[in-house]
N, C-alpha and C positions, 0 to 999 in steps of 0.2 A: 592474500586473498584465499579463502577457504573453498575447496572443491570447485574450481572454476570450470566453465564449459570449454570446449575446444577453441571456440572463437575468442573467449576471454583470455585464454592462455596466450594466444598469439598477440592480442592487444597488450597484455601485461608485459610480455617480453620486450615488445617495441617501446612501450612506455618506460620501462626500467632502463633500457639502453639510452633513451633520450634524456632521462632525468638523473642518470648516474652521476653526472658532474654538478648537479644542482647544489647550492650551498646548504650546509647542515645547520647553520645558525643565523640569527639576525632577522631583519625584516623580510628579506627575500625568501628565506626558508618558511616563515609564517605565511607569506603570500602564496608560496607553492602549495603548502598544505591546504590553504583555503580553496585554491583553484581546483585541486584534485578532489577535495571534498565535494564541490559542486558538480564536477564531472561524474563522479561515482553516483551521486544522488540522481543526476539526470539519467545515467545508464540504468539504475535500479527502477526508474519510473517509465522505462521505454514503452511498456505495454499500455499503461494508463495514459501517458502523454500522446501516444499514437491514436488511441481510441478517442481521447478528448479532441484531438485535431480533426478526426473524422466527424465528430458531432458538430463542431463549429463549421466545417466545410459544408456539411449537409444543411445546416441552418442558412448559410449564405448563398449557396449555389445549387442545391438540389432542386430540380424542376418540380413544380406542384402537380403537373399533369403526367408525370412519368408513369410508365406501365408498372414499375415495381414501387410499391409504397415505401415511403422514407424509412419507416420503422423496420421493414423487411430488409432494405438496403443496409441499415445499421447492423442488423443481425448478421447478414452475410459478411459484411466488412469485419465484424468482431471475430467471426469464425476464421476468416482468412488471416487476420493478425495473429490469432492463437496458433494456427498451423505453421505460419512463417516463423514464429518464435521458437517452435520446436525444430522445424526443418533446418533452420540456420543455426541451431545449437546455441540459441540465446537463453533457453531454459532446458533443464534436464527433465527426464521423465519422472523422476522422483518429485521434483517441484510441481510438475503438471498435476500430480495426484492431489497435492494441497490446493492448487488453484481450482480444480474441479470441485473440491469440497467447499471452498468459498462460494463457488457458483451455485451449488445446491442450497447451501445455507441462506444465501442472499435471495434466491428465487422464492423459497418458501416464505421468507419475510415479505417479499414484494407482493405475493398473492394475497397475503393477509392484509397488509397495509392498504393496498389499493381497494380492497373490498370494504375496509373501514373508512375510506375516504381521506386517508392521511395525505395522499398525493395521487396524481392521475397521469395517464398517458393518452396521447391521441388514439382514438379508436380506429386504427387503420392497419392494413396488412393482415397476413394469414399466419405469419411466424410468431405466434403468441400463445400463451395459455390464459384463457379468459381475457381479462383486461391488461395483462402484463406481456409486453413484447419480450421476446427471448434475449434481446441484446441487454436487457437490464441486469441479468445475472452476470454478464461480463464486466459490469462496472464493479461488482464485488470481487470478481476474479482479478481485476486490475489491482485492487488493494492487496489481495493475496500474492500476486506476482511481485509487487513491490516488497512485501514483507520477507518473502523467501530470498529474494535477490539481495536486498540490503543486508540480510543476515550474513551472507557469505562474502559480499564485496567488502564489508568493513570488518570481517572476522570478529563478529560480536561475541563478547563474553560478559558474564553477569556475576557480580559479587552479591552474595546474600539473596540469590534467587529463591523465592518461596517454593515449597513442595508442589510438584506438578498436580497432585490430586487436589490440593487446596485451590489452585488456580482454575482447575477444571470445574470444580463445584461453583466457584464464583462466576465463571464464564457461562455456565448453564443457567444460573439464576438471572444473569444480565440478559441473556438471550430470551428467556421466558418473560422477563419484564417488558420487553418490546411488544409482547402480545397481551399479557395480562393487565397492563395498565389501562387498557380500554374498558375493563370491567371492574377492577378493584383499585385500591390505592396505588399510585405510582411510587415505586421504590427507588427511583433513580438517585435521590439524594442519600439514601441509606447505602446504596451500592457505591456511590462515589466515596463515602466514608470507608466502606469495606475495601475498596481499591487502595486507598491511602494506607490502611492498616496492613494489607497483604503485601503490597509492592513498595511501601514507603521506604524500607531499608535497602532496597535493591539498587545497585549502581551499575550502569551499562558501561563497559569498556569497549572502545572501538579504535581500530587502526586506520589512519588515512593514508599516509605515505611512510614517513620515517618514525613518526611519533604515535604513541597511543594516548587517547583522550578518554575522559570519564564524564558521565552525565547521569543524574538521577533518572531512573527508568520512567518514573511518572512524568517528568518534564518531557522526555522524548515522546510519550503518549500524546501529550498536549500539543507539541509541535507538529506531529504527523496529523493529528485531528484538525489543526488549523489549516494545514495544507489541503486536506480533503475538503474542508469547508469552502476554501477558495475555488477548488475544482468544481464543487457542487454549484457554486454560483455561475460558473461558465456553462455547466451542463444545463441548468434550468434556463439560462438566457438562450441557449441553443434550442430550447423547446423539447429536450429529451424527456423531461417530465416537468410537472408543475405542482406546486403546493396550492391549496385552496385560495390563499391570499394573493397568489400570483396570476390567477385566471383572468382577471380584468385588466391586468397590466403587470409586466415584470418589475420586480424590485429585488434587491439583494436578500438572500436567505438570512433569517434572523440569527443572531449570535447564540440563541438558546440551542440551536442545532449542534453547536460545538460539544455540548454535553453528550448528545446521542453518539456523535462520532468518537468522542473520547471513550465512551463505554464500549463501542464497537471495536476499538483498538485492543481492549482486553481480550475479547473473543479472538481477534486476529492473532495476537501474540500466543495465546494458548494453543490455537490450532497449529501454528508453526512450531511451537515448542514440542509438540508430540512427534514431529518429524525430525527436527534438529534439536536434540536434547541440549538445553542451556549448559554451557561449560563455564567453570570459574576462571577468572583471569590468572595468568601466570604471575608470580610475585617477582618484583624487582626488574620488570622489563618496560616500564612506562615510557622510556625514551630510547629503547634499544634500536639502533639503526637496522633497517630492514633491506635497504637497497645496497647492492654490492658496488664496488668501484667500477669505473668504466672498463678497466682492463679485464675484469672477471666476468663481465656480462657476456653470455653466449651470443 
């Protein structure tokens, strides 16, 4: 694990002590890797998962006649979650800077998209800018939190990562297209082709427990976009926001939104890459044991 927080160091030591005698080969070893992979992913998602749980709880149990509007309650809850993440050392201040940047980038997009009628929020509460409640920016911040946390939890390294200035230009054009496609030709299919060209050769290396695995970076983009799309369905069901087609009755978000989330992943990766410079994998360590024996665990 790269640059763990204080809390994560304590968890890591206890986990290593518990897993030091785990089998190094066979079906049990593969099952161990799979379980740890799921646990690390869940730990990386803690901000977004907590915020999503609050959205669902507010949909089910928040009283309609409460003195504090539901949107304002969600904003206060999001702020509290963020404060607790830093106070309990689940996020570093360095990561917080990236998350704040995600928040700002997302809020600007929200202001424009709601003005264009792409989606809408309930017009309630005072903690908002125009028609956009302030909690909306935290949903983008949750994506940023996941990205920076998964980067160090899995000790990500990248083979054939493109030049960062090239990825920055691509990210700027993708971000601009979210705005300009309302006025001129939508370039998303051209941008998808550009992503394939720029990132097509890049392979992500990640360590789970004892073994290092590989995955084409573009595939990881798609998998994370699919996960966000599923979370988006839960969020719209909770009434956090609605697309025009959902105003008269909720239904699942169309699969075409996967393209938007896929492109958003490029922006996310570029933002994180400017804080954590992508490192190439070490050669010849694909299966190097990382966990010491039980006798050597402190």
